[in-house]
FINU-280951 format. One line per field, with one value per residue (C-alpha): residue number from 1; x, y, z; residue in three letters. Coordinates in steps of 0.5 Angstrom, whole numbers. Layout:
BEGIN
num	NUM | ...
xx	X | ...
yy	Y | ...
zz	Z | ...
residuo	ALA | ...
REM end
This chain:
BEGIN
num	1 | 2 | 3 | 4 | 5 | 6 | 7 | 8 | 9 | 10 | 11 | 12 | 13 | 14 | 15 | 16 | 17 | 18 | 19 | 20 | 21 | 22 | 23 | 24 | 25 | 26 | 27 | 28 | 29 | 30 | 31 | 32 | 33 | 34 | 35 | 36 | 37 | 38 | 39 | 40 | 41 | 42 | 43 | 44 | 45 | 46 | 47 | 48 | 49 | 50 | 51 | 52 | 53 | 54 | 55 | 56 | 57 | 58 | 59 | 60 | 61 | 62 | 63 | 64 | 65 | 66 | 67 | 68 | 69 | 70 | 71 | 72 | 73 | 74 | 75 | 76 | 77 | 78 | 79 | 80 | 81 | 82 | 83 | 84 | 85 | 86 | 87 | 88 | 89 | 90 | 91 | 92 | 93 | 94 | 95 | 96 | 97 | 98 | 99 | 100 | 101 | 102 | 103 | 104 | 105 | 106 | 107 | 108 | 109 | 110 | 111 | 112 | 113 | 114 | 115 | 116 | 117 | 118 | 119 | 120 | 121 | 122 | 123 | 124 | 125 | 126 | 127 | 128 | 129 | 130 | 131 | 132 | 133 | 134 | 135 | 136 | 137 | 138 | 139 | 140 | 141 | 142 | 143 | 144 | 145 | 146 | 147 | 148 | 149 | 150 | 151 | 152 | 153 | 154 | 155 | 156 | 157 | 158 | 159 | 160 | 161 | 162 | 163 | 164 | 165 | 166 | 167 | 168 | 169 | 170 | 171 | 172 | 173 | 174 | 175 | 176 | 177 | 178 | 179 | 180 | 181 | 182 | 183 | 184 | 185 | 186 | 187 | 188 | 189 | 190 | 191 | 192 | 193 | 194 | 195 | 196 | 197 | 198 | 199 | 200 | 201 | 202 | 203 | 204 | 205 | 206 | 207 | 208 | 209 | 210 | 211 | 212 | 213 | 214 | 215 | 216 | 217 | 218 | 219 | 220 | 221 | 222 | 223 | 224 | 225 | 226 | 227 | 228 | 229 | 230 | 231 | 232 | 233 | 234 | 235 | 236 | 237 | 238 | 239 | 240 | 241 | 242 | 243 | 244 | 245 | 246 | 247 | 248 | 249 | 250 | 251 | 252 | 253 | 254 | 255 | 256 | 257 | 258 | 259 | 260 | 261 | 262 | 263 | 264 | 265 | 266 | 267 | 268 | 269 | 270 | 271 | 272 | 273 | 274 | 275 | 276 | 277 | 278 | 279 | 280 | 281 | 282 | 283 | 284 | 285 | 286 | 287 | 288 | 289 | 290 | 291 | 292 | 293 | 294 | 295 | 296 | 297 | 298 | 299 | 300 | 301 | 302 | 303 | 304 | 305 | 306 | 307 | 308 | 309 | 310 | 311 | 312 | 313 | 314 | 315 | 316 | 317 | 318 | 319 | 320 | 321 | 322 | 323 | 324 | 325 | 326 | 327 | 328 | 329 | 330 | 331 | 332 | 333 | 334 | 335 | 336 | 337 | 338 | 339 | 340 | 341 | 342 | 343 | 344 | 345 | 346 | 347 | 348 | 349 | 350 | 351 | 352 | 353 | 354 | 355 | 356 | 357 | 358 | 359 | 360 | 361 | 362 | 363 | 364 | 365 | 366 | 367 | 368 | 369
xx	49 | 55 | 54 | 59 | 57 | 61 | 58 | 52 | 48 | 51 | 50 | 42 | 42 | 43 | 38 | 32 | 33 | 35 | 33 | 39 | 45 | 51 | 56 | 63 | 64 | 60 | 58 | 51 | 49 | 44 | 39 | 34 | 32 | 33 | 39 | 44 | 47 | 56 | 56 | 60 | 59 | 57 | 52 | 48 | 42 | 41 | 41 | 36 | 32 | 32 | 33 | 27 | 24 | 27 | 36 | 40 | 45 | 52 | 59 | 66 | 65 | 58 | 63 | 68 | 72 | 78 | 83 | 85 | 82 | 76 | 75 | 77 | 72 | 74 | 74 | 66 | 65 | 67 | 64 | 56 | 57 | 58 | 52 | 48 | 51 | 52 | 57 | 58 | 57 | 54 | 56 | 55 | 59 | 61 | 63 | 71 | 76 | 81 | 75 | 74 | 82 | 82 | 76 | 77 | 84 | 81 | 78 | 71 | 67 | 64 | 61 | 59 | 51 | 50 | 42 | 39 | 40 | 33 | 29 | 24 | 25 | 23 | 16 | 14 | 9 | 5 | 11 | 16 | 12 | 10 | 18 | 19 | 13 | 17 | 22 | 19 | 16 | 22 | 25 | 18 | 19 | 27 | 25 | 19 | 24 | 30 | 25 | 22 | 29 | 32 | 24 | 25 | 31 | 34 | 36 | 42 | 47 | 50 | 45 | 47 | 42 | 42 | 39 | 41 | 46 | 49 | 51 | 45 | 51 | 49 | 53 | 48 | 40 | 44 | 44 | 38 | 37 | 41 | 38 | 30 | 32 | 35 | 29 | 25 | 31 | 33 | 40 | 41 | 47 | 50 | 45 | 45 | 43 | 47 | 45 | 46 | 53 | 53 | 47 | 49 | 52 | 46 | 50 | 56 | 53 | 54 | 59 | 59 | 54 | 47 | 44 | 38 | 36 | 39 | 37 | 38 | 38 | 35 | 36 | 34 | 36 | 35 | 36 | 32 | 37 | 31 | 29 | 34 | 29 | 30 | 27 | 28 | 25 | 28 | 26 | 28 | 26 | 29 | 29 | 27 | 25 | 28 | 30 | 24 | 30 | 30 | 22 | 22 | 26 | 23 | 16 | 19 | 21 | 15 | 11 | 15 | 14 | 7 | 7 | 11 | 8 | 2 | 5 | 6 | 2 | 4 | 5 | 9 | 15 | 20 | 23 | 17 | 17 | 23 | 22 | 15 | 21 | 26 | 19 | 18 | 24 | 25 | 18 | 20 | 27 | 31 | 37 | 41 | 48 | 55 | 58 | 66 | 67 | 60 | 55 | 48 | 41 | 37 | 44 | 40 | 36 | 27 | 28 | 30 | 27 | 27 | 28 | 34 | 38 | 38 | 38 | 36 | 31 | 26 | 32 | 26 | 31 | 33 | 32 | 27 | 24 | 17 | 13 | 10 | 4 | 8 | 15 | 16 | 20 | 23 | 20 | 26 | 27 | 32 | 35 | 43 | 46 | 51 | 51 | 43 | 42 | 40 | 33 | 30 | 24 | 23 | 18 | 18 | 11 | 8 | 6 | -2 | -5 | -8 | -3 | 2 | 1 | 5 | 9 | 7 | 6 | 9 | 9 | 12 | 14 | 20 | 20 | 20 | 18
yy	-59 | -55 | -47 | -42 | -33 | -30 | -32 | -30 | -35 | -38 | -31 | -31 | -39 | -38 | -31 | -36 | -41 | -38 | -31 | -27 | -25 | -21 | -17 | -22 | -29 | -35 | -42 | -45 | -53 | -54 | -61 | -65 | -64 | -56 | -50 | -49 | -42 | -41 | -31 | -27 | -26 | -19 | -21 | -26 | -22 | -20 | -27 | -29 | -24 | -26 | -33 | -37 | -42 | -48 | -44 | -47 | -40 | -41 | -37 | -40 | -40 | -43 | -49 | -47 | -45 | -40 | -36 | -38 | -45 | -40 | -38 | -45 | -46 | -54 | -54 | -51 | -55 | -61 | -60 | -58 | -66 | -68 | -63 | -66 | -73 | -74 | -77 | -74 | -67 | -65 | -58 | -53 | -52 | -45 | -48 | -45 | -49 | -49 | -50 | -56 | -59 | -58 | -62 | -68 | -68 | -68 | -74 | -71 | -75 | -70 | -69 | -63 | -62 | -60 | -59 | -51 | -52 | -48 | -49 | -48 | -41 | -41 | -40 | -34 | -34 | -27 | -24 | -26 | -23 | -17 | -15 | -15 | -10 | -5 | -7 | -5 | 0 | 4 | 2 | 5 | 11 | 12 | 10 | 16 | 21 | 18 | 19 | 26 | 29 | 26 | 29 | 36 | 36 | 42 | 40 | 44 | 44 | 37 | 34 | 35 | 35 | 41 | 41 | 49 | 50 | 44 | 38 | 32 | 26 | 19 | 20 | 25 | 21 | 16 | 20 | 22 | 14 | 13 | 19 | 16 | 8 | 12 | 16 | 9 | 5 | 1 | 1 | 1 | -4 | -3 | 1 | 3 | 9 | 7 | 12 | 12 | 6 | 4 | 1 | -4 | -7 | -10 | -10 | -4 | 1 | 8 | 14 | 22 | 26 | 24 | 27 | 28 | 22 | 17 | 12 | 11 | 4 | 5 | -1 | -1 | -6 | -3 | -8 | -7 | -5 | -8 | -14 | -15 | -17 | -14 | -10 | -11 | -5 | -3 | 2 | 5 | 13 | 17 | 25 | 28 | 25 | 19 | 15 | 11 | 4 | 7 | 7 | 1 | -3 | 0 | -2 | -10 | -10 | -7 | -12 | -18 | -17 | -16 | -23 | -26 | -23 | -26 | -33 | -32 | -37 | -43 | -49 | -46 | -47 | -42 | -44 | -42 | -35 | -34 | -37 | -33 | -27 | -30 | -31 | -23 | -21 | -26 | -23 | -16 | -18 | -17 | -22 | -25 | -26 | -26 | -19 | -18 | -23 | -20 | -22 | -17 | -18 | -21 | -24 | -25 | -30 | -26 | -26 | -29 | -30 | -25 | -25 | -24 | -25 | -21 | -27 | -34 | -39 | -40 | -38 | -35 | -38 | -44 | -49 | -52 | -50 | -50 | -43 | -44 | -40 | -35 | -36 | -28 | -27 | -22 | -21 | -16 | -18 | -12 | -11 | -9 | -6 | -1 | 4 | 4 | 3 | -2 | -3 | -7 | -6 | -11 | -11 | -15 | -20 | -26 | -32 | -33 | -40 | -36 | -31 | -25 | -20 | -14 | -12 | -5 | -2 | 3 | 8 | 5 | 11 | 12 | 19 | 24 | 29
zz	4 | 6 | 3 | 4 | 3 | -2 | -8 | -10 | -12 | -5 | -2 | -5 | -4 | 4 | 4 | 2 | 6 | 11 | 12 | 13 | 11 | 13 | 8 | 11 | 10 | 13 | 14 | 13 | 13 | 10 | 13 | 14 | 21 | 19 | 18 | 21 | 21 | 24 | 25 | 29 | 36 | 33 | 28 | 33 | 36 | 29 | 26 | 31 | 30 | 21 | 21 | 19 | 24 | 27 | 24 | 29 | 30 | 32 | 34 | 34 | 42 | 41 | 38 | 43 | 37 | 41 | 36 | 29 | 29 | 31 | 25 | 21 | 16 | 16 | 24 | 23 | 19 | 23 | 30 | 25 | 22 | 30 | 32 | 26 | 27 | 19 | 15 | 8 | 6 | -1 | -4 | -10 | -16 | -13 | -6 | -5 | -8 | -2 | 2 | -1 | -1 | 6 | 8 | 3 | 5 | 12 | 11 | 9 | 5 | 0 | -6 | -12 | -13 | -20 | -20 | -18 | -10 | -9 | -14 | -11 | -12 | -19 | -16 | -12 | -7 | -5 | -1 | -5 | -10 | -6 | -5 | -12 | -14 | -9 | -13 | -20 | -17 | -17 | -23 | -27 | -22 | -25 | -31 | -32 | -29 | -34 | -41 | -37 | -37 | -44 | -47 | -43 | -46 | -52 | -59 | -61 | -66 | -68 | -65 | -59 | -53 | -48 | -41 | -38 | -42 | -42 | -45 | -43 | -42 | -41 | -34 | -32 | -33 | -30 | -24 | -25 | -24 | -18 | -13 | -14 | -14 | -7 | -6 | -6 | -2 | -8 | -10 | -18 | -20 | -28 | -30 | -37 | -42 | -48 | -54 | -61 | -63 | -56 | -56 | -60 | -55 | -49 | -44 | -45 | -39 | -44 | -43 | -46 | -50 | -52 | -59 | -62 | -67 | -64 | -60 | -53 | -49 | -41 | -38 | -30 | -25 | -18 | -11 | -5 | 1 | 5 | 2 | -2 | -9 | -15 | -21 | -29 | -33 | -41 | -45 | -51 | -53 | -58 | -58 | -63 | -70 | -71 | -79 | -81 | -82 | -74 | -72 | -76 | -72 | -66 | -69 | -70 | -62 | -60 | -64 | -62 | -54 | -55 | -58 | -53 | -47 | -51 | -49 | -43 | -39 | -35 | -38 | -44 | -46 | -46 | -52 | -56 | -53 | -56 | -62 | -63 | -63 | -67 | -72 | -71 | -73 | -79 | -82 | -81 | -85 | -78 | -79 | -75 | -77 | -76 | -80 | -77 | -72 | -68 | -68 | -69 | -70 | -63 | -60 | -53 | -50 | -49 | -42 | -35 | -28 | -23 | -15 | -10 | -17 | -22 | -27 | -24 | -26 | -31 | -37 | -43 | -49 | -50 | -44 | -44 | -38 | -37 | -34 | -27 | -25 | -20 | -24 | -25 | -31 | -36 | -43 | -46 | -54 | -57 | -64 | -65 | -71 | -71 | -75 | -74 | -67 | -61 | -58 | -53 | -49 | -43 | -37 | -31 | -31 | -26 | -30 | -28 | -31 | -36 | -38 | -33 | -29 | -30 | -23 | -25 | -31 | -35 | -42 | -48 | -53 | -57 | -60 | -55 | -60
residuo	UNK | UNK | UNK | UNK | UNK | UNK | UNK | UNK | UNK | UNK | UNK | UNK | UNK | UNK | UNK | UNK | UNK | UNK | UNK | UNK | UNK | UNK | UNK | UNK | UNK | UNK | UNK | UNK | UNK | UNK | UNK | UNK | UNK | UNK | UNK | UNK | UNK | UNK | UNK | UNK | UNK | UNK | UNK | UNK | UNK | UNK | UNK | UNK | UNK | UNK | UNK | UNK | UNK | UNK | UNK | UNK | UNK | UNK | UNK | UNK | UNK | UNK | UNK | UNK | UNK | UNK | UNK | UNK | UNK | UNK | UNK | UNK | UNK | UNK | UNK | UNK | UNK | UNK | UNK | UNK | UNK | UNK | UNK | UNK | UNK | UNK | UNK | UNK | UNK | UNK | UNK | UNK | UNK | UNK | UNK | UNK | UNK | UNK | UNK | UNK | UNK | UNK | UNK | UNK | UNK | UNK | UNK | UNK | UNK | UNK | UNK | UNK | UNK | UNK | UNK | UNK | UNK | UNK | UNK | UNK | UNK | UNK | UNK | UNK | UNK | UNK | UNK | UNK | UNK | UNK | UNK | UNK | UNK | UNK | UNK | UNK | UNK | UNK | UNK | UNK | UNK | UNK | UNK | UNK | UNK | UNK | UNK | UNK | UNK | UNK | UNK | UNK | UNK | UNK | UNK | UNK | UNK | UNK | UNK | UNK | UNK | UNK | UNK | UNK | UNK | UNK | UNK | UNK | UNK | UNK | UNK | UNK | UNK | UNK | UNK | UNK | UNK | UNK | UNK | UNK | UNK | UNK | UNK | UNK | UNK | UNK | UNK | UNK | UNK | UNK | UNK | UNK | UNK | UNK | UNK | UNK | UNK | UNK | UNK | UNK | UNK | UNK | UNK | UNK | UNK | UNK | UNK | UNK | UNK | UNK | UNK | UNK | UNK | UNK | UNK | UNK | UNK | UNK | UNK | UNK | UNK | UNK | UNK | UNK | UNK | UNK | UNK | UNK | UNK | UNK | UNK | UNK | UNK | UNK | UNK | UNK | UNK | UNK | UNK | UNK | UNK | UNK | UNK | UNK | UNK | UNK | UNK | UNK | UNK | UNK | UNK | UNK | UNK | UNK | UNK | UNK | UNK | UNK | UNK | UNK | UNK | UNK | UNK | UNK | UNK | UNK | UNK | UNK | UNK | UNK | UNK | UNK | UNK | UNK | UNK | UNK | UNK | UNK | UNK | UNK | UNK | UNK | UNK | UNK | UNK | UNK | UNK | UNK | UNK | UNK | UNK | UNK | UNK | UNK | UNK | UNK | UNK | UNK | UNK | UNK | UNK | UNK | UNK | UNK | UNK | UNK | UNK | UNK | UNK | UNK | UNK | UNK | UNK | UNK | UNK | UNK | UNK | UNK | UNK | UNK | UNK | UNK | UNK | UNK | UNK | UNK | UNK | UNK | UNK | UNK | UNK | UNK | UNK | UNK | UNK | UNK | UNK | UNK | UNK | UNK | UNK | UNK | UNK | UNK | UNK | UNK | UNK | UNK | UNK | UNK | UNK | UNK | UNK | UNK | UNK | UNK | UNK | UNK | UNK | UNK | UNK | UNK | UNK | UNK | UNK | UNK | UNK | UNK | UNK
REM end
């Protein structure tokens, strides 16, 4: 199996298999006897220190490649194949098309593996869970700081929120979140602070002033700068009193998440958990339907795996996957209705034989009065 760092799936698979990652593209070969890694001379020392036992480290010079051939990945692969005494190549679906074509032209027997390259990544060991917990603790700390800031805002004319005579904006809340994450050696990426109708698009980052009486979705998913593992948490808050309809929306999401969490344990099909959330919403009168060419209601899955990628297996939705002990997943039902607002509540948990445990708990409070 040939993996080339560059796309997220292959880069994180190489990190998982070899323990090594770098900013530049590099090459990894997975064989039955172990891994073979080709890196620049600059990266060789770090690769030796970081790579898992049994991984062989090479530079182009070690392979006898000089000049233009040094960074020709076809030549690197050719020599690795000779070293490993292999004749056939397997590549993942995200393998570079140009390199695939060049290998075919050179006469290599090459096939595409369409299944997960590292299915074992779904089940985390104790060391991985400890790394994920650190990232989740950072996410919780950032969430608490953001909620505290919103809760401290003064309510002005037209419902504008103010901090020291300046509008409180999505950008200011996000800035505080990112500063808090940096203090925990984590990076915030695509952090969501979306108020009012902005929150009805689940991946809208949010911008501009925040207002009293509106729902504000906070979705924080930091990546550890040290380990590469992620955290993930969402809360929805409202500064000042919320309308009866908005509270009804929030309570429905909170109830759906509670039902879903109670169902989490090893041996349960992820589809069943997703179905329970849908049932709660339907029973409470919240339909999922198409309105004016866009879908409203419960318009995404209930959760996903978290690890070296923010979204990885298992998926908690219409996936047919069965949960196993050591899965680390999010449970994040949500409802989205333009004109009313959006609500999402998300926690990241470890699946156990009999249930689940939080990576790091965080309070759930909607109205900040």
